[in-house]
N, C-alpha and C positions, 0 to 999 in steps of 0.2 A: 578612306578617312579616319572611319570608325575604328577600324582595326589599330589605329595608332593611339587610340585613347585607352587610358585606363582609369576606371572609375574608382576613386578612392573615398567618395562621402556620397551623399544622396543625389546633391547638383553640383559635383565637383570632379573634374577630369583632369589628369596630365598627360600631355602628349609626348609619345616616345620620341618624337625630334628633339626635344629639349635636351639640352647637356645634361648628363648624369640624371637622366629622369627618374632611374629607379632608386636614386638617394631621398629625390623629394618624397617619392611615393612611400617609401620605408618610415621618413619622418611621420606621415600621417596614418600608415597601416605597415607595424613592423611585422606583420605576419603574411603579406602578400607575397604569394610562391613566384610570380612571375619576376618581381623586383628583386627578392631573394636569390633567384637563379643568376640574374644579372650580376648581383654581388660577389658571388660566388665567383663567375669569370673573371671578374675585376681581381679578384684575391689570388685566381690562379696564373693571370699575365703577369701580375706583379711579385710571382715568387713566392707568396705567402701559402704555400701547401696546406699546413696545419689549418690555416683558417678556413680556405678553400674547400677542405675534405670536411670539416665541421658543418659547414651551410648545406654542402650537398647531401651529408648524411642525414640531416633532419629534413629534409625535402624528399629523402629516398624513403625515409620511415613514414611520411605522409602519403607515399604512393606514386612519387614522380619517377618512372623509368628513367627519363633522361638524366636526371640528378644521378640515380644509382647507376648508370653508366660513366658519369663524370667521377664518381667518387671510386668507382672500381679500377679506372685508367689511372687515377692520381695515386691509388694505393700500390698499383703493380710499378708504377714510375718509382714511387719512394723505395719499395723493394730492391728495385733492380739497382737503383743508386747505391742501398746500403752495402748489396753484395759487390758492386765495384770499388767501392772503398775498401771493405775487407780485403779483395785481391789485391789492390795497390800496396795495402799495409803489409801484406804477405811478402810481397816482392823487396818492399824496402828492407825489410829483415834480414834478407840475404846478403845486402850489401855491406861490405868489408866488416865482417863480424869481430876479428882482433881489434881493430881501432875502437868500434862502437863498445865493447865491453870495457876496454881501458877506459875510455871517456865517461862510461856509465859508473864505474866504481868510484872515480873521481869525484864525479857529481855527488853521489850519495856519500862519500866520507865526508864531502863539505856540508852537506845537506844535515848530516847527524852531528857535526859540529856546532851548526847553528840553532839546530832544534835544542840541544844540551843547554846553550846559553839562553836561548828564549824561555825554557821551562822554567831554569833558575829565576831568571830575572823577574819574569810576568806571572809564573806559576798558574797557568791557563790550561786546562784541559780540553785541547782541541777536539778530540772526539767527542764531547759532549756539547759542542758549540752549537752543531747544525744537524738537524734531523732531515736525512734525506729520502725521498720515495718516489717511486714511479706510477704515473697513471697514464696509459695508452702509448702515444708516442711522446708524451711530455715527460723532461726531469723537471721537476720544480723543487727548489730548495726553499724549506721554511725555517727560520729561525726558532730553535725550541721555545723560546721565551713568548713568541706568539701565541701559543696554546694559553699560556696563562693570561693573554690580553682577552680571550673570550669571556673570562669571568669578570675581569678587573677594568677593562677598558672600553670592550664593546656591549651595548645594550643588545641582547640576543634576547627574542621573545620566541616562543613556540607556540603553535596552535594546532588542531586538527581539522581537515577539511579542504575544500576547494576554494581559493581566493574569490573567485568569479562568483561564487554563491555566498560569500559572507562579506565581501566589501564592494563599495561602488568603484568599480573599474570605468573610467571615462576616457573622452579622446586626448587626454593630457596624459595620458600613461602611455609609457614605453615599454613595450614587450619583447623579451629576449628569450632565447632558449641556448642551454649547453648541456654537453654531455657528460654524465659521471660514470663512475664505476661503481657497482653495488657491494664492493668491498671496501670501501673508502669508510675511516674512522669517522664519527661523528665531527671532531675536530675539523678534519679535513675537509668536510663537507661545509662547515661554516667558513673556514678560511678562503674556500675555494670561491663559495658564492659572494663574499664580502668584497674580493680582490676584483672579481668580474663586475661587481655593481660599482664600485669604485672607478673601473675603468670606463663604464657606460656612463657615469655621471659626468666625466670630462669631454664626453662627445654628444651629449643632448641636452637639449634646455628644457624638456618636459619635466613636468614637477614629480612624477610618480614613475618608478620603474617596477615591472613585474617579470621575475627571472624565472623561468620553468627550468628545473634541474632532473634532467630525463636520463633513463637508463638507456643501455644500447639498443634495446627493443622498442625505443619511442615512448614507454610509460613514463608518466610525470611521477617523480618519487618527491620531489619538495617543492613549493612555490614560495619564492622569497620577495616581498613586498618592500620597498623603501620610498620615502616621501621625504621630499624637500624640507617640508616645515619640521621634520623630527628627524634632521640629517643623520644623528648618531645611533638611531635605532633600526635594528634589521628583524622583520617579522617573518619567520620560518612556518610554513604551512605543511603539516604532512600529509600528503596528498594520498601515499600507498601506504597501507599497513599490513605486514606478512605475518602468518601464524595466527595466533589466538585473538579473537576479537568478538565483540558482541554489540549490538546497537547501545545498550546501557554504557559498556566499557567506552565506545567511541564517543558518547555524548557526555559523559563524566569528564573527559580530557580537557574539554573547554570550560566547564562548570567548575573544575578544582581550582580552589585559591593556590593550594600549594602540591606538588607533583614531583615524580621522579622519572629521568630518562635513564637508562641502564644501557649502555653502548658496548654491546660483547665483543664487537671487533677492536675497540681500542680498551677494554677491561678498563672501563670509568663508569660511574654514576655522577648523575648531575641533578642538583637539588634547584627547582624552579620555583620562584615564589612569585605570585601575580603573573605567572606565564614567563616570568624572565630567569635566565641562568643566573644563579647567585653563588653555586659553589660546585666544585667537582671532587670525587673521591676516587681513590684506585679500588678496583674490587677483584674477586676470584669468581669464576664462573664455571661450569660444567664444562666436561670433554666433551670428543665426539660421540662416545658410546652413552654418555649421559648427559646430553647438551642442555644447558638453561632454556626454557620456553620463551619464544619469540612471541611478540603481539603485545595488544592494547589490553592491560589488566588492571586490577584495581586491590585496595587495601581491604581485606575481609576481616583481618583481625589482628590484634599487636598485643603483646606483653614484655614486660621488663623482667629480665632474668636474674633479680635479685636473689641472695641466699634463701629468703622465707619461700618467695614464689616458686623458686626452681625445687628446693624441697617438696614442697607442696605438689607441685606439678610430678615429679618423678614417682611419689608415694600413691598417688591418685590412680585408681585404676581406669579411670577415663582422662586420662592427662593428655593424650593427643586432642582428645575433644574439646578440653578447655583451652588448649594453645590455638588449634587451628580451626575448631570449628567440624572436625570429621571423625568418624569411627575408627576404632581400631582396625587396621587391615595386616594380618600377619604374612601376607604375601608379600608386602612391599618392603623393600630393605634398603631405601634410600638413606642418605646420611641425616635427612631431617625426620626419620623415624626414631623417637627416643627409646624405645625399647631396644632396638639394635645397637643404637651410636653409643651408648653410655653402659659401661659395665659397672659393677659393684664398687671398684676401687675409686672410679670417677664420681658417683654418688657421694661417697663418704668424703670426696675433698672439698664440698661446697660449704666453706665456713668463713666466705669472704664477707666483709661488710660492704666493699666497693662494688657495685655492679660490673665497673669496667675490669676488673680483676676476675671475674667469674672463670672458673675453670670447666664450664661446659664447652663442648665443641660448637655451641649456638652463641657463646660469648654473652655480652651485656643484654641484648635485646633480639626479640623476634617480632619481623612483620610479616604476617601471614597473607597470601595470594588467593585470589578467587580461583586459580589453577590448584588443584588438589595436591597436598604435600609438599607444595613450592613455597618459598618465601625469600625474605632478605633476613640476614642476621649476622651477628658478630662472630668472632672465633677464638680458640684458645691457643692459636697458633698464627702470629699476624706476619710472620715470614712467608706464610703462603700466599699473601695477597699480591694480586697481579698475575696469578697462573691459573690454568685451567684444572684444578685439583678438587673442586666441588662435586656433589652427585647431581647438580642442577641448580640448587638455589645460589643466589647472589650473594657472597661472603664480602663484609666489611671489616676494617679495624674497629674495635670495640669503641672508640672515641667516636668516629664516624658514624656508626650505627645509632648511636645515642642522639646525635644531631639530628638525623634523619628521624628517627623516633619521635622526637620532640617538634617536628616540623609538619609532620602529615597526620592525616586522620583516617579514621574508617571510611571506606568509599573513594579516598582520594586515587589519582591515577598513577599506574606505574607502567611506563610506556618502555618494553624492553627491544631492541633493534640488532 
């Protein structure tokens, strides 16, 4: 009899003889492996293959051999179905080619006629209407305007650390897991998380939801907390930081009033004020040979590159030390080494009164990082923004770097992902 009971709380048990016992268990303990396994079997029986595979994958990453076998069987079945579809499509292409070709030409002519009328009357660029990307076995279509909602409509906050150590997670919290690719842009991470949370909200009556966003190896990359009392707020906790980091830089992220997140995958930078994303800017980053450093960094120094400050910096023997706090190193030939980057003709061209029109390759402002020789700065070629043309620095349009410059202070955090 005891084998048919599952303990969910100190003095509470649920019998497996009850109808849908596993759903009752998951309402009280959303991480119960036995109940999750039964849920995966239900998804499988109803034909929800992707959902079943997601559940079995999570359990397999936690060490369940039975779940790993289920996941492998479903994956093999899916691959065999895809091959059979490809085979049937090849066979169908062989049927009556002349008639098919004629019908196709007629359809193309008709569609071309309709497209011309549509473009003239509506003047809509269909190609820019949707942004389509693939993740795993999913084909997810996002309206490009959805990315703008991240700063204009969604209250998206970012913190560093584990939610369980920073917040009170009680029994009224629904805990969910989802798998994400490490290659996702930050906007895609945010959109996938908020969409998943909105789906869960319609299925549970709990007042809080904690979503663990895991990489394929099971590691938690982000934790997202939603609270019914502040339903329009989504709190993202950075659980894993790759690359450069130190105890000081990690602790400063939560302490900094304002900070910047640079998303190298999306070539964008996000300004956070009181932890909330308020602005986003296009940027250029380093290429594969001279990549932008990844990690949790902070502002070590900053300087406006107006006419007089730029001239003084170029004429000084200690110009690098005055801008970045570093000694001159003739062996370094990065684009942020003033000796190598600016020739005499550029030096003589610094006669502008407006910092935004500065001819320096570093544009109107420099924000130096605690990673030697790297920083955020403007440019004298704004057409390069959005590319991988820098030698490791993060390059902004001149108006944008001035906004960043005026928003952050020395020791404020710069998280580069």
